[in-house]
C-alpha positions as a Python dict, from the first residue, in 0.01 Angstrom:
ca = {
    (1, 'X'): (0, 0, 0),
    (2, 'X'): (115, 282, 172),
    (3, 'X'): (387, 212, 465),
    (4, 'X'): (220, 253, 803),
    (5, 'X'): (547, 405, 959),
    (6, 'X'): (410, 688, 1027),
    (7, 'X'): (65, 600, 1067),
    (8, 'X'): (-130, 683, 1433),
    (9, 'X'): (-72, 421, 1674),
    (10, 'X'): (-357, 165, 1812),
    (11, 'X'): (-529, 330, 2095),
    (12, 'X'): (-495, 116, 2432),
    (13, 'X'): (-663, -165, 2413),
    (14, 'X'): (-1043, -114, 2493),
    (15, 'X'): (-1080, 196, 2402),
    (16, 'X'): (-1274, 336, 2115),
    (17, 'X'): (-1225, 713, 2003),
    (18, 'X'): (-1538, 881, 2050),
    (19, 'X'): (-1449, 1186, 2318),
    (20, 'X'): (-1780, 1315, 2350),
    (21, 'X'): (-1957, 959, 2449),
    (22, 'X'): (-1924, 812, 2816),
    (23, 'X'): (-2069, 512, 2732),
    (24, 'X'): (-1916, 158, 2734),
    (25, 'X'): (-2042, -89, 2468),
    (26, 'X'): (-1860, -395, 2576),
    (27, 'X'): (-1992, -259, 2977),
    (28, 'X'): (-2376, -271, 2830),
    (29, 'X'): (-2294, -574, 2657),
    (30, 'X'): (-2183, -807, 2970),
    (31, 'X'): (-2485, -614, 3194),
    (32, 'X'): (-2708, -753, 3001),
    (33, 'X'): (-2552, -1083, 2906),
    (34, 'X'): (-2530, -1124, 3285),
    (35, 'X'): (-2876, -1016, 3376),
    (36, 'X'): (-3045, -1222, 3128),
    (37, 'X'): (-2888, -1526, 3190),
    (38, 'X'): (-2898, -1485, 3541),
    (39, 'X'): (-3256, -1452, 3499),
    (40, 'X'): (-3347, -1746, 3328),
    (41, 'X'): (-3075, -1998, 3445),
    (42, 'X'): (-2911, -1830, 3767),
    (43, 'X'): (-2971, -2155, 3986),
    (44, 'X'): (-2812, -2413, 3725),
    (45, 'X'): (-2514, -2188, 3604),
    (46, 'X'): (-2146, -2195, 3797),
    (47, 'X'): (-2007, -1944, 3583),
    (48, 'X'): (-2035, -1680, 3289),
    (49, 'X'): (-1700, -1637, 3117),
    (50, 'X'): (-1641, -1371, 2805),
    (51, 'X'): (-1386, -1524, 2517),
    (52, 'X'): (-1285, -1452, 2191),
    (53, 'X'): (-1187, -1102, 2104),
    (54, 'X'): (-1388, -934, 2301),
    (55, 'X'): (-1196, -1109, 2631),
    (56, 'X'): (-854, -960, 2466),
    (57, 'X'): (-1084, -590, 2424),
    (58, 'X'): (-932, -646, 2047),
    (59, 'X'): (-1354, -594, 1970),
    (60, 'X'): (-1464, -400, 1615),
    (61, 'X'): (-1702, -116, 1755),
    (62, 'X'): (-1792, 97, 1492),
    (63, 'X'): (-1939, 446, 1633),
    (64, 'X'): (-2296, 466, 1418),
    (65, 'X'): (-2559, 770, 1439),
    (66, 'X'): (-2734, 700, 1762),
    (67, 'X'): (-2527, 405, 1948),
    (68, 'X'): (-2273, 136, 1865),
    (69, 'X'): (-2269, -173, 1614),
    (70, 'X'): (-2020, -465, 1658),
    (71, 'X'): (-1850, -636, 1388),
    (72, 'X'): (-1859, -1020, 1493),
    (73, 'X'): (-1995, -1192, 1789),
    (74, 'X'): (-1957, -1132, 2180),
    (75, 'X'): (-1893, -1510, 2274),
    (76, 'X'): (-1967, -1635, 2597),
    (77, 'X'): (-1973, -1987, 2804),
    (78, 'X'): (-2259, -2066, 3011),
    (79, 'X'): (-2095, -2321, 3311),
    (80, 'X'): (-2378, -2527, 3438),
    (81, 'X'): (-2321, -2678, 3777),
    (82, 'X'): (-2216, -3047, 3802),
    (83, 'X'): (-2542, -3277, 3787),
    (84, 'X'): (-2754, -2985, 3591),
    (85, 'X'): (-2892, -3050, 3247),
    (86, 'X'): (-2761, -2817, 2969),
    (87, 'X'): (-2982, -2559, 2822),
    (88, 'X'): (-3169, -2673, 2491),
    (89, 'X'): (-3064, -2557, 2180),
    (90, 'X'): (-3417, -2385, 2176),
    (91, 'X'): (-3432, -2244, 2526),
    (92, 'X'): (-3050, -2066, 2424),
    (93, 'X'): (-3180, -1911, 2097),
    (94, 'X'): (-3472, -1770, 2270),
    (95, 'X'): (-3194, -1600, 2565),
    (96, 'X'): (-2997, -1439, 2276),
    (97, 'X'): (-3240, -1329, 2114),
    (98, 'X'): (-3372, -1158, 2472),
    (99, 'X'): (-2991, -1006, 2529),
    (100, 'X'): (-2977, -866, 2134),
    (101, 'X'): (-3321, -691, 2189),
    (102, 'X'): (-3266, -517, 2526),
    (103, 'X'): (-2889, -418, 2394),
    (104, 'X'): (-3106, -275, 2059),
    (105, 'X'): (-3311, -71, 2304),
    (106, 'X'): (-3015, 121, 2440),
    (107, 'X'): (-2856, 134, 2079),
    (108, 'X'): (-2615, -126, 2054),
    (109, 'X'): (-2593, -382, 1794),
    (110, 'X'): (-2481, -692, 1906),
    (111, 'X'): (-2459, -1056, 1861),
    (112, 'X'): (-2430, -1286, 2158),
    (113, 'X'): (-2295, -1621, 2118),
    (114, 'X'): (-2385, -1855, 2403),
    (115, 'X'): (-2200, -2202, 2491),
    (116, 'X'): (-2353, -2430, 2783),
    (117, 'X'): (-2087, -2633, 2887),
    (118, 'X'): (-2028, -2845, 3229),
    (119, 'X'): (-1686, -2794, 3446),
    (120, 'X'): (-1600, -3103, 3320),
    (121, 'X'): (-1575, -3022, 2981),
    (122, 'X'): (-1309, -2709, 3087),
    (123, 'X'): (-1100, -2995, 3262),
    (124, 'X'): (-1102, -3207, 2924),
    (125, 'X'): (-1002, -2922, 2686),
    (126, 'X'): (-678, -3021, 2486),
    (127, 'X'): (-404, -2843, 2354),
    (128, 'X'): (-616, -2629, 2074),
    (129, 'X'): (-609, -2244, 1973),
    (130, 'X'): (-927, -2199, 2142),
    (131, 'X'): (-797, -2362, 2464),
    (132, 'X'): (-520, -2153, 2496),
    (133, 'X'): (-705, -1832, 2434),
    (134, 'X'): (-954, -1921, 2670),
    (135, 'X'): (-735, -2014, 2972),
    (136, 'X'): (-493, -1714, 2886),
    (137, 'X'): (-765, -1400, 2810),
    (138, 'X'): (-1071, -1537, 2915),
    (139, 'X'): (-1282, -1312, 3161),
    (140, 'X'): (-1499, -1479, 3444),
    (141, 'X'): (-1771, -1191, 3408),
    (142, 'X'): (-2004, -1390, 3660),
    (143, 'X'): (-2001, -1667, 3931),
    (144, 'X'): (-1690, -1865, 3999),
    (145, 'X'): (-1383, -1628, 3952),
    (146, 'X'): (-1113, -1938, 3966),
    (147, 'X'): (-1354, -2131, 3698),
    (148, 'X'): (-1088, -2153, 3383),
    (149, 'X'): (-754, -2245, 3634),
    (150, 'X'): (-988, -2609, 3537),
    (151, 'X'): (-866, -2584, 3148),
    (152, 'X'): (-534, -2808, 3238),
    (153, 'X'): (-189, -2564, 3167),
    (154, 'X'): (-86, -2604, 2795),
    (155, 'X'): (168, -2401, 2659),
    (156, 'X'): (145, -2237, 2300),
    (157, 'X'): (389, -2482, 2206),
    (158, 'X'): (163, -2783, 2285),
    (159, 'X'): (-94, -2673, 2020),
    (160, 'X'): (-58, -2947, 1730),
    (161, 'X'): (-17, -2767, 1346),
    (162, 'X'): (-305, -2946, 1233),
    (163, 'X'): (-517, -2731, 1501),
    (164, 'X'): (-348, -2431, 1311),
    (165, 'X'): (-420, -2562, 981),
    (166, 'X'): (-780, -2611, 1051),
    (167, 'X'): (-862, -2250, 1143),
    (168, 'X'): (-799, -2140, 796),
    (169, 'X'): (-951, -2399, 672),
    (170, 'X'): (-1285, -2283, 900),
    (171, 'X'): (-1244, -1929, 755),
    (172, 'X'): (-1161, -2060, 363),
    (173, 'X'): (-1542, -2180, 430),
    (174, 'X'): (-1638, -1881, 553),
    (175, 'X'): (-1524, -1685, 283),
    (176, 'X'): (-1716, -1938, 56),
    (177, 'X'): (-2025, -1859, 196),
    (178, 'X'): (-2014, -1501, 207),
    (179, 'X'): (-1907, -1507, -184),
    (180, 'X'): (-2165, -1701, -286),
    (181, 'X'): (-2450, -1515, -150),
    (182, 'X'): (-2230, -1166, -278),
    (183, 'X'): (-2368, -1039, -657),
    (184, 'X'): (-2146, -792, -663),
    (185, 'X'): (-1783, -791, -914),
    (186, 'X'): (-1467, -848, -831),
    (187, 'X'): (-1372, -494, -859),
    (188, 'X'): (-1648, -414, -654),
    (189, 'X'): (-1561, -643, -370),
    (190, 'X'): (-1244, -442, -354),
    (191, 'X'): (-1366, -90, -290),
    (192, 'X'): (-1377, -96, 146),
    (193, 'X'): (-1300, -291, 396),
    (194, 'X'): (-1538, -660, 477),
    (195, 'X'): (-1503, -802, 859),
    (196, 'X'): (-1500, -1139, 723),
    (197, 'X'): (-1143, -1097, 493),
    (198, 'X'): (-1021, -881, 777),
    (199, 'X'): (-1060, -1151, 1017),
    (200, 'X'): (-949, -1425, 731),
    (201, 'X'): (-577, -1228, 696),
    (202, 'X'): (-550, -1210, 1053),
    (203, 'X'): (-611, -1596, 1098),
    (204, 'X'): (-376, -1666, 867),
    (205, 'X'): (-110, -1483, 1010),
    (206, 'X'): (-229, -1694, 1361),
    (207, 'X'): (-207, -2000, 1167),
    (208, 'X'): (131, -1914, 1033),
    (209, 'X'): (272, -1802, 1365),
    (210, 'X'): (156, -2134, 1480),
    (211, 'X'): (378, -2312, 1227),
    (212, 'X'): (720, -2124, 1308),
    (213, 'X'): (654, -2183, 1662),
    (214, 'X'): (560, -1798, 1705),
    (215, 'X'): (202, -1770, 1838),
    (216, 'X'): (53, -1552, 2061),
    (217, 'X'): (-281, -1542, 2134),
    (218, 'X'): (-394, -1148, 2079),
    (219, 'X'): (-397, -954, 1732),
    (220, 'X'): (-165, -707, 1851),
    (221, 'X'): (129, -911, 1976),
    (222, 'X'): (80, -1116, 1692),
    (223, 'X'): (117, -885, 1471),
    (224, 'X'): (446, -792, 1610),
    (225, 'X'): (582, -1098, 1647),
    (226, 'X'): (501, -1144, 1213),
    (227, 'X'): (702, -791, 1176),
    (228, 'X'): (1008, -950, 1374),
    (229, 'X'): (973, -1281, 1181),
    (230, 'X'): (940, -1061, 879),
    (231, 'X'): (1305, -909, 900),
    (232, 'X'): (1472, -1203, 978),
    (233, 'X'): (1257, -1404, 660),
    (234, 'X'): (1609, -1458, 442),
    (235, 'X'): (1654, -1684, 692),
    (236, 'X'): (1383, -1900, 667),
    (237, 'X'): (1438, -2127, 392),
    (238, 'X'): (1082, -2214, 281),
    (239, 'X'): (784, -2005, 302),
    (240, 'X'): (429, -1964, 169),
    (241, 'X'): (527, -1605, -3),
    (242, 'X'): (721, -1270, 82),
    (243, 'X'): (668, -1159, 453),
    (244, 'X'): (720, -806, 459),
    (245, 'X'): (445, -758, 262),
    (246, 'X'): (229, -958, 432),
    (247, 'X'): (334, -833, 769),
    (248, 'X'): (245, -470, 699),
    (249, 'X'): (-76, -571, 591),
    (250, 'X'): (-151, -790, 910),
    (251, 'X'): (-37, -490, 1072),
    (252, 'X'): (-257, -239, 947),
    (253, 'X'): (-569, -437, 929),
    (254, 'X'): (-465, -498, 1366),
    (255, 'X'): (-499, -133, 1359),
    (256, 'X'): (-805, -92, 1175),
    (257, 'X'): (-993, -403, 1351),
    (258, 'X'): (-874, -307, 1703),
    (259, 'X'): (-940, 83, 1628),
    (260, 'X'): (-1176, 130, 1264),
    (261, 'X'): (-1201, 473, 1377),
    (262, 'X'): (-821, 541, 1340),
    (263, 'X'): (-796, 627, 932),
    (264, 'X'): (-613, 281, 862),
    (265, 'X'): (-940, 171, 634),
    (266, 'X'): (-942, 492, 403),
    (267, 'X'): (-824, 278, 125),
    (268, 'X'): (-742, -126, 102),
    (269, 'X'): (-639, -156, -232),
    (270, 'X'): (-739, -525, -347),
    (271, 'X'): (-748, -654, -53),
    (272, 'X'): (-970, -941, -148),
    (273, 'X'): (-821, -1090, -399),
    (274, 'X'): (-448, -995, -212),
    (275, 'X'): (-594, -1193, 93),
    (276, 'X'): (-738, -1512, -119),
    (277, 'X'): (-406, -1504, -251),
    (278, 'X'): (-237, -1525, 39),
    (279, 'X'): (-495, -1822, 207),
    (280, 'X'): (-461, -2029, -123),
    (281, 'X'): (-98, -2018, -70),
    (282, 'X'): (-112, -2071, 315),
    (283, 'X'): (-335, -2371, 268),
    (284, 'X'): (-159, -2553, 33),
    (285, 'X'): (203, -2495, 215),
    (286, 'X'): (92, -2562, 531),
    (287, 'X'): (-37, -2925, 417),
    (288, 'X'): (306, -2961, 272),
    (289, 'X'): (508, -2880, 619),
    (290, 'X'): (208, -3189, 725),
    (291, 'X'): (283, -3387, 513),
    (292, 'X'): (641, -3360, 420),
    (293, 'X'): (508, -3337, 52),
    (294, 'X'): (577, -2949, -114),
    (295, 'X'): (257, -2855, -351),
    (296, 'X'): (529, -2737, -598),
    (297, 'X'): (618, -3060, -729),
    (298, 'X'): (455, -3174, -1064),
    (299, 'X'): (95, -3402, -980),
    (300, 'X'): (139, -3315, -605),
    (301, 'X'): (-188, -3335, -393),
    (302, 'X'): (-103, -3266, -43),
    (303, 'X'): (-431, -3293, 57),
    (304, 'X'): (-498, -3658, -34),
    (305, 'X'): (-147, -3729, 129),
    (306, 'X'): (-300, -3622, 425),
    (307, 'X'): (-588, -3800, 402),
    (308, 'X'): (-357, -4094, 388),
    (309, 'X'): (-198, -4064, 686),
    (310, 'X'): (-541, -3970, 911),
    (311, 'X'): (-516, -4219, 1156),
    (312, 'X'): (-818, -4493, 1112),
    (313, 'X'): (-946, -4395, 1480),
    (314, 'X'): (-1028, -4080, 1378),
    (315, 'X'): (-1205, -4152, 1071),
    (316, 'X'): (-1427, -4387, 1265),
    (317, 'X'): (-1484, -4113, 1542),
    (318, 'X'): (-1587, -3812, 1255),
    (319, 'X'): (-1801, -4022, 1056),
    (320, 'X'): (-1997, -4204, 1426),
    (321, 'X'): (-2039, -3813, 1520),
    (322, 'X'): (-2203, -3757, 1166),
    (323, 'X'): (-2400, -4062, 1183),
    (324, 'X'): (-2501, -3913, 1550),
    (325, 'X'): (-2646, -3593, 1398),
    (326, 'X'): (-2762, -3679, 1115),
    (327, 'X'): (-2999, -3975, 1230),
    (328, 'X'): (-3020, -4352, 1103),
    (329, 'X'): (-3253, -4332, 811),
    (330, 'X'): (-3031, -4069, 625),
    (331, 'X'): (-2737, -4302, 719),
    (332, 'X'): (-2869, -4663, 581),
    (333, 'X'): (-2978, -4433, 232),
    (334, 'X'): (-2615, -4300, 193),
    (335, 'X'): (-2454, -4555, 362),
    (336, 'X'): (-2263, -4708, 58),
    (337, 'X'): (-2124, -4402, -71),
    (338, 'X'): (-2044, -4278, 283),
    (339, 'X'): (-1843, -4630, 324),
    (340, 'X'): (-1640, -4581, 45),
    (341, 'X'): (-1534, -4181, 208),
    (342, 'X'): (-1482, -4298, 478),
    (343, 'X'): (-1232, -4562, 352),
    (344, 'X'): (-1003, -4295, 299),
    (345, 'X'): (-1078, -3987, 545),
    (346, 'X'): (-1333, -3822, 805),
    (347, 'X'): (-1611, -3630, 714),
    (348, 'X'): (-1404, -3347, 785),
    (349, 'X'): (-1123, -3392, 581),
    (350, 'X'): (-1345, -3439, 282),
    (351, 'X'): (-1542, -3090, 385),
    (352, 'X'): (-1204, -2936, 407),
    (353, 'X'): (-1087, -3072, 93),
    (354, 'X'): (-1376, -2989, -108),
    (355, 'X'): (-1339, -2607, 14),
    (356, 'X'): (-1028, -2571, -61),
    (357, 'X'): (-1054, -2692, -407),
    (358, 'X'): (-1308, -2456, -458),
    (359, 'X'): (-1144, -2176, -296),
    (360, 'X'): (-826, -2180, -531),
    (361, 'X'): (-1060, -2115, -822),
    (362, 'X'): (-1235, -1825, -616),
    (363, 'X'): (-1068, -1540, -782),
    (364, 'X'): (-1146, -1622, -1143),
    (365, 'X'): (-1510, -1716, -1060),
    (366, 'X'): (-1583, -1392, -896),
    (367, 'X'): (-1414, -1254, -1173),
    (368, 'X'): (-1405, -1338, -1563),
    (369, 'X'): (-1292, -1642, -1509),
    (370, 'X'): (-1613, -1855, -1476),
    (371, 'X'): (-1635, -1963, -1836),
    (372, 'X'): (-1282, -2137, -1821),
    (373, 'X'): (-1376, -2327, -1483),
    (374, 'X'): (-1372, -2732, -1527),
    (375, 'X'): (-1752, -2760, -1455),
    (376, 'X'): (-1711, -3179, -1413),
    (377, 'X'): (-1469, -3101, -1106),
    (378, 'X'): (-1801, -2960, -937),
    (379, 'X'): (-1968, -3242, -957),
    (380, 'X'): (-1650, -3453, -784),
    (381, 'X'): (-1619, -3179, -511),
    (382, 'X'): (-2011, -3216, -468),
    (383, 'X'): (-1953, -3573, -389),
    (384, 'X'): (-1711, -3564, -134),
    (385, 'X'): (-1979, -3368, 106),
    (386, 'X'): (-2129, -3643, 343),
    (387, 'X'): (-2429, -3453, 225),
    (388, 'X'): (-2549, -3346, -132),
    (389, 'X'): (-2859, -3117, -109),
    (390, 'X'): (-2915, -3089, -526),
    (391, 'X'): (-2811, -3438, -615),
    (392, 'X'): (-2883, -3518, -949),
    (393, 'X'): (-2937, -3152, -1060),
    (394, 'X'): (-2608, -2948, -1280),
    (395, 'X'): (-2487, -2755, -994),
    (396, 'X'): (-2312, -2373, -966),
    (397, 'X'): (-2031, -2310, -816),
    (398, 'X'): (-2210, -2068, -594),
    (399, 'X'): (-2465, -2338, -473),
    (400, 'X'): (-2150, -2554, -402),
    (401, 'X'): (-1983, -2323, -193),
    (402, 'X'): (-2329, -2342, 11),
    (403, 'X'): (-2357, -2690, 23),
    (404, 'X'): (-2008, -2641, 168),
    (405, 'X'): (-2126, -2443, 428),
    (406, 'X'): (-2409, -2626, 510),
    (407, 'X'): (-2194, -2948, 595),
    (408, 'X'): (-1926, -2712, 825),
    (409, 'X'): (-2218, -2604, 990),
    (410, 'X'): (-2443, -2928, 1068),
    (411, 'X'): (-2158, -3156, 1123),
    (412, 'X'): (-1858, -2977, 1223),
    (413, 'X'): (-1926, -2670, 1460),
    (414, 'X'): (-1891, -2754, 1800),
    (415, 'X'): (-1709, -3112, 1768),
    (416, 'X'): (-1346, -3199, 1699),
    (417, 'X'): (-1393, -3501, 1550),
}
């Protein structure tokens, strides 16, 4: 990989390099989102806030023929007035579709995410990466300008390391989902940067920095801190991989994410396998840090050790949340198996365990090593999932990856249980 020493500087945050166009695509997204949301929900709303990379002016926006295309979502939090009922899922989807349709008519392709909450939700937010970044970087685009002050004043040092490990797990599941639906070979997969892989690499940096006490809420600041950490990596006794090459990759991908027209993405040799290797190593290393059990020891299984350390209350909360989402009929049919799983860990940990084990094999499965894969492991990992859509049938690794993603979407999205 070529050095970045002579590469172009990242442009000021939010600036898209297109001297012939004065259009600000993010400003248009904000206008349409506010207009449609207020039109449908105005009397019930207290505020609308922008969060995520768009709030930090770090969205990835491509200039395409005749318009603009956002890679990733623009995420908004709709804060309802106390006592007002939250908007139902079908109505929320209708509002999102209308916003996206209006944007398309202005030649902007952008997925919009809307999360309805009450002010009490903000006041109850605990120390997490999400809540810290919402507090530090969120933008109120309509309504009460002080709404984010309701979020408690947690510091970055208050964020538990498990939250950083969960971030890696979530991105791993996202990668499994992409790989399971992509018929291309490993060689073809590395010919150009894939946005999901870029996000994985940047969030690996986020997670690692939090474990090292160097976390920051923006991509650019994280990249700078990682480079400084790499310069003194010889002082770090235990690390998941050599930090120099990883820091250089993160710097380059940060440049590309913020300004994809900068030329930084002209070639990413072996990007996907390289990032997958980093992710697998970090997943195991962080488990070792959480449990105090090195993943390099013969016979060590830090994930199972981490399950043993999970408090009983968290296990019960996780299964209670799953029952509410799944319904009592499904609960009755699955109760013997769920009881066995529940004695050891929460649904989240079981889903993460299946995802982690399958992900470690992904480079072989995408390449030419599928024939040496132990198929009995697929059956074992499927039995770890709360819901097994293809129970009793022979399962492929691609199907297992889709089932893991389905369980994640159904039972873990929108909850910390």
